[in-house]
C-alpha positions as a Python dict, from the first residue, in 0.01 Angstrom:
ca = {
    (1, 'M'): (0, 0, 0),
    (2, 'Q'): (-252, -152, 219),
    (3, 'I'): (-453, -447, 149),
    (4, 'E'): (-812, -460, 353),
    (5, 'N'): (-915, -689, 551),
    (6, 'V'): (-1194, -905, 327),
    (7, 'D'): (-1383, -1200, 549),
    (8, 'L'): (-1308, -1441, 235),
    (9, 'E'): (-1505, -1731, 468),
    (10, 'A'): (-1836, -1512, 490),
    (11, 'E'): (-1799, -1439, 119),
    (12, 'I'): (-1912, -1758, 66),
    (13, 'R'): (-2097, -1798, 262),
    (14, 'K'): (-2346, -1463, 125),
    (15, 'G'): (-2253, -1644, -212),
    (16, 'Y'): (-2412, -1983, -109),
    (17, 'E'): (-2750, -1825, 9),
    (18, 'L'): (-2781, -1675, -267),
    (19, 'I'): (-2723, -1970, -482),
    (20, 'M'): (-2939, -2157, -177),
    (21, 'D'): (-3220, -1882, -270),
    (22, 'M'): (-3139, -1970, -618),
    (23, 'N'): (-3310, -2365, -616),
    (24, 'N'): (-3538, -2262, -363),
    (25, 'L'): (-3733, -2043, -580),
    (26, 'K'): (-3703, -2359, -896),
    (27, 'L'): (-3885, -2571, -707),
    (28, 'R'): (-4103, -2294, -603),
    (29, 'I'): (-4217, -2230, -905),
    (30, 'Y'): (-4206, -2581, -999),
    (31, 'S'): (-4471, -2672, -712),
    (32, 'S'): (-4719, -2382, -862),
    (33, 'I'): (-4681, -2542, -1223),
    (34, 'V'): (-4734, -2867, -1152),
    (35, 'L'): (-5065, -2731, -883),
    (36, 'F'): (-5237, -2457, -1029),
    (37, 'P'): (-5429, -2738, -1265),
    (38, 'I'): (-5526, -2942, -997),
    (39, 'V'): (-5665, -2690, -785),
    (40, 'F'): (-5788, -2491, -1054),
    (41, 'F'): (-5938, -2738, -1298),
    (42, 'P'): (-6236, -2844, -961),
    (43, 'I'): (-6313, -2486, -948),
    (44, 'Y'): (-6415, -2474, -1304),
    (45, 'L'): (-6603, -2784, -1335),
    (46, 'G'): (-6763, -2689, -977),
    (47, 'G'): (-7026, -2861, -861),
    (48, 'W'): (-6886, -3220, -649),
    (49, 'Y'): (-6587, -3189, -787),
    (50, 'F'): (-6488, -2824, -583),
    (51, 'T'): (-6689, -3029, -313),
    (52, 'L'): (-6426, -3348, -337),
    (53, 'A'): (-6145, -3079, -334),
    (54, 'L'): (-6234, -2815, -141),
    (55, 'V'): (-6242, -3141, 153),
    (56, 'F'): (-5962, -3320, 18),
    (57, 'F'): (-5772, -2954, 90),
    (58, 'V'): (-5911, -2905, 374),
    (59, 'T'): (-5811, -3274, 514),
    (60, 'I'): (-5387, -3217, 413),
    (61, 'L'): (-5431, -2872, 598),
    (62, 'F'): (-5600, -2951, 894),
    (63, 'Y'): (-5376, -3307, 931),
    (64, 'E'): (-5091, -3072, 892),
    (65, 'L'): (-5199, -2802, 1181),
    (66, 'I'): (-5235, -3072, 1374),
    (67, 'T'): (-4909, -3313, 1298),
    (68, 'I'): (-4687, -2925, 1347),
    (69, 'S'): (-4913, -2791, 1697),
    (70, 'G'): (-4797, -3179, 1869),
    (71, 'Q'): (-5067, -3192, 2069),
    (72, 'K'): (-5145, -3463, 2238),
    (73, 'K'): (-5501, -3461, 2274),
    (74, 'K'): (-5589, -3523, 1909),
    (75, 'K'): (-5870, -3635, 1929),
    (76, 'K'): (-6056, -3333, 2038),
    (77, 'Y'): (-5910, -3190, 1742),
    (78, 'Y'): (-6088, -3460, 1499),
    (79, 'Q'): (-6383, -3392, 1679),
    (80, 'F'): (-6354, -3107, 1533),
    (81, 'Y'): (-6230, -3154, 1211),
    (82, 'I'): (-6627, -3401, 1167),
    (83, 'S'): (-6785, -3129, 1300),
    (84, 'F'): (-6678, -2918, 1045),
    (85, 'L'): (-6726, -3118, 767),
    (86, 'S'): (-7120, -3175, 856),
}
């Protein structure tokens, strides 16, 4: 009888990665449940509510872009952002 060589550590790693993917999926689903009303309620109301929500979300995205890019000359980017809001 011949025994196959099974890489047990690799199999355990695959199982762990699958569990981590499921946890990531749960986190994304919970985030979408929380963020859905926050995003779509101002759209439903329209007018100034939509404008304020849009400015708020653009501010968050712009800040994240500057932070991720790691640029040293952030003043230039802030001036661009202010001109975008005008």
